[in-house]
Backbone bond lengths (Angstrom), bond angles and torsions (degrees), N, CA, C in turn:
res aa  C-N    CA-C-N  psi(-1)  N-CA   C-N-CA  omega(-1)  CA-C   N-CA-C  phi
1 M - - - 1.457 - - 1.530 107.45 -
2 G 1.297 115.95 123.02 1.449 121.19 179.43 1.512 110.47 -143.61
3 I 1.305 114.34 -172.71 1.459 120.07 178.91 1.517 107.76 -91.91
4 H 1.309 116.35 126.48 1.452 122.25 177.92 1.532 107.90 -76.01
5 W 1.305 117.61 155.91 1.461 120.41 -174.82 1.531 111.41 -64.11
6 T 1.320 117.87 -31.25 1.474 118.84 179.29 1.528 111.16 -68.51
7 E 1.334 115.85 -36.41 1.472 118.82 176.68 1.513 110.69 -65.88
8 L 1.319 117.27 -37.30 1.454 121.92 177.73 1.522 111.27 -63.70
9 V 1.333 116.84 -40.23 1.461 121.44 177.92 1.526 110.32 -63.46
10 V 1.323 117.23 -43.16 1.473 120.52 179.33 1.519 110.31 -63.32
11 V 1.316 117.96 -43.90 1.474 121.87 178.85 1.524 110.07 -61.94
12 A 1.325 117.28 -43.88 1.470 120.92 178.64 1.526 111.34 -63.00
13 F 1.316 117.46 -40.55 1.461 121.17 179.34 1.521 110.93 -64.93
14 V 1.328 117.25 -44.68 1.469 120.56 178.87 1.525 110.00 -63.96
15 A 1.318 117.86 -41.12 1.473 120.98 177.81 1.523 110.10 -62.58
16 L 1.314 117.84 -39.87 1.461 121.70 178.39 1.523 110.38 -63.41
17 L 1.317 117.13 -40.89 1.476 120.46 178.14 1.528 111.60 -66.74
18 I 1.331 116.80 -40.24 1.475 119.80 -175.97 1.539 111.01 -75.32
19 F 1.325 118.02 -47.54 1.457 120.70 -171.26 1.527 113.38 -97.26
20 G 1.297 118.24 -20.88 1.448 120.67 -179.04 1.520 112.11 85.36
21 P 1.324 116.42 162.99 1.471 120.18 -175.67 1.522 114.40 -70.39
22 K 1.334 118.36 -21.69 1.464 119.77 -178.01 1.529 111.51 -78.50
23 R 1.334 117.46 -38.87 1.469 120.21 -176.33 1.522 113.06 -89.37
24 L 1.319 117.83 -14.77 1.470 120.29 -176.27 1.536 113.16 -60.45
25 P 1.336 120.32 -42.98 1.469 119.13 178.12 1.537 113.50 -62.17
26 E 1.325 116.89 -40.26 1.470 118.62 -179.45 1.525 111.01 -70.01
27 I 1.327 117.25 -35.04 1.462 120.28 176.67 1.529 110.30 -69.02
28 G 1.313 116.72 -40.09 1.470 120.35 175.86 1.517 111.77 -60.83
29 G 1.335 116.46 -41.34 1.463 120.27 177.68 1.526 111.73 -64.26
30 A 1.332 116.15 -41.18 1.463 120.29 179.07 1.532 110.74 -64.29
31 V 1.318 116.15 -41.17 1.464 120.33 178.38 1.526 109.79 -63.71
32 G 1.322 116.61 -43.23 1.473 120.39 178.35 1.514 112.67 -62.19
33 R 1.333 116.72 -43.73 1.477 120.01 178.34 1.533 110.97 -63.58
34 T 1.312 115.83 -42.51 1.465 119.78 -179.86 1.526 110.43 -63.52
35 Y 1.308 117.09 -42.82 1.455 121.40 178.21 1.526 111.32 -63.29
36 R 1.328 117.03 -41.89 1.456 122.05 179.20 1.530 110.91 -63.26
37 E 1.339 116.83 -43.57 1.467 120.68 177.76 1.528 111.26 -64.42
38 F 1.316 116.27 -39.83 1.478 120.06 178.16 1.521 110.33 -61.55
39 R 1.330 116.75 -46.39 1.465 120.28 -179.90 1.542 110.59 -63.34
40 K 1.320 117.04 -39.70 1.459 121.65 178.57 1.521 110.49 -62.15
41 S 1.321 116.87 -47.28 1.467 121.46 179.27 1.520 111.16 -63.86
42 L 1.311 116.37 -39.88 1.464 120.61 178.74 1.535 110.32 -63.26
43 G 1.319 116.49 -40.72 1.464 120.81 177.10 1.520 112.51 -64.00
44 E 1.342 116.38 -39.74 1.464 120.64 178.74 1.525 110.84 -65.85
45 V 1.324 117.04 -41.65 1.464 120.69 178.82 1.526 109.67 -65.86
46 S 1.301 117.80 -41.44 1.475 121.03 179.04 1.518 110.39 -63.61
47 E 1.328 116.91 -41.47 1.462 120.62 178.64 1.522 110.92 -64.80
48 L 1.325 116.89 -43.20 1.459 121.09 178.63 1.520 110.96 -61.37
49 A 1.327 117.03 -43.69 1.474 120.76 178.60 1.533 110.31 -63.75
50 A 1.301 117.80 -41.28 1.459 121.09 179.84 1.523 110.68 -64.54
51 N 1.330 117.24 -40.05 1.456 121.23 178.06 1.533 111.11 -64.99
52 E 1.329 116.40 -41.80 1.465 120.01 179.33 1.534 110.93 -64.84
53 L 1.318 116.43 -39.71 1.468 120.22 180.00 1.524 111.76 -70.79
54 A 1.327 117.44 -23.69 1.456 120.74 -179.05 1.530 111.79 -80.83
55 L 1.340 118.48 -16.67 1.449 121.01 178.96 1.517 110.15 -66.54
56 P 1.351 116.48 145.05 1.473 117.38 178.73 1.530 110.39 -67.88
57 A 1.313 114.90 148.78 1.463 120.49 179.28 1.528 109.10 -70.41
58 R 1.324 115.27 146.87 1.455 119.08 176.85 1.526 109.38 -68.54
59 A 1.321 115.05 146.19 1.453 119.66 178.31 1.514 109.51 -72.75
60 L 1.322 115.68 128.24 1.450 121.52 177.86 1.512 109.35 -112.58
61 P 1.334 117.49 151.91 1.468 118.19 177.06 1.526 109.62 -65.57
62 P 1.333 117.10 154.10 1.458 118.70 -179.44 1.513 111.86 -61.73
63 A 1.288 116.69 144.57 1.461 121.75 -179.05 1.528 109.41 -76.13
64 T 1.331 115.33 148.56 1.453 120.72 176.04 1.512 108.21 -112.66
65 S 1.322 115.25 156.36 1.467 118.84 178.86 1.519 109.30 -73.31
66 G 1.294 117.82 166.91 1.460 122.08 -179.75 1.510 112.24 -62.29
67 A 1.353 117.69 -38.55 1.479 120.65 179.70 1.513 111.01 -66.74
68 E 1.339 116.91 -41.29 1.462 119.64 179.23 1.515 111.01 -65.05
69 A 1.319 116.72 -39.83 1.466 120.26 179.84 1.523 110.81 -66.42
70 A 1.339 116.99 -39.21 1.470 120.32 179.83 1.523 110.00 -67.54
71 A 1.335 117.23 -40.09 1.468 120.47 179.32 1.518 110.81 -66.91
72 A 1.310 117.50 -36.56 1.453 121.10 179.90 1.512 111.59 -70.02
73 D 1.341 117.13 -28.61 1.457 120.73 -179.35 1.529 112.70 -80.06
74 R 1.314 119.07 -15.93 1.453 121.32 -179.60 1.524 111.04 -68.90
75 T 1.287 115.95 140.68 1.461 121.70 174.09 1.514 107.99 -95.63
76 P 1.323 118.70 161.77 1.472 119.66 177.73 1.531 112.18 -56.71
77 H 1.330 117.56 -33.67 1.456 120.98 178.11 1.529 111.47 -63.10
78 D 1.359 116.03 -40.81 1.462 120.39 178.43 1.520 111.09 -63.62
79 A 1.331 116.58 -41.05 1.461 120.79 -178.84 1.516 110.99 -65.80
80 A 1.332 118.21 -40.79 1.473 121.71 179.16 1.520 110.69 -67.10
81 A 1.313 118.07 -37.05 1.463 121.48 -178.80 1.524 111.25 -68.42
82 S 1.327 117.81 -32.76 1.445 120.07 -178.04 1.527 111.54 -75.77
83 H 1.351 118.39 -25.30 1.457 122.29 179.69 1.523 111.21 -89.67
84 G 1.285 119.20 -15.96 1.422 124.77 -166.53 1.414 119.82 -84.45
């Protein structure tokens, strides 16, 4: 999906009517600079994200199952109460 050439002509004509022939080149230059800066920033963010994703993952301790974690969390008092 993009802008068709006829839509671009209509936008250019409306801009010419609004801003006039003297200001149109400076506005076009400002739009071009803004677009260029946006693309540059987008490229930097993409590169930063790619670098972060390329880093090795930190080592994490092995995961335990839910039953093992529940048993490890029990205190001796809890164990005696459940048998009692």
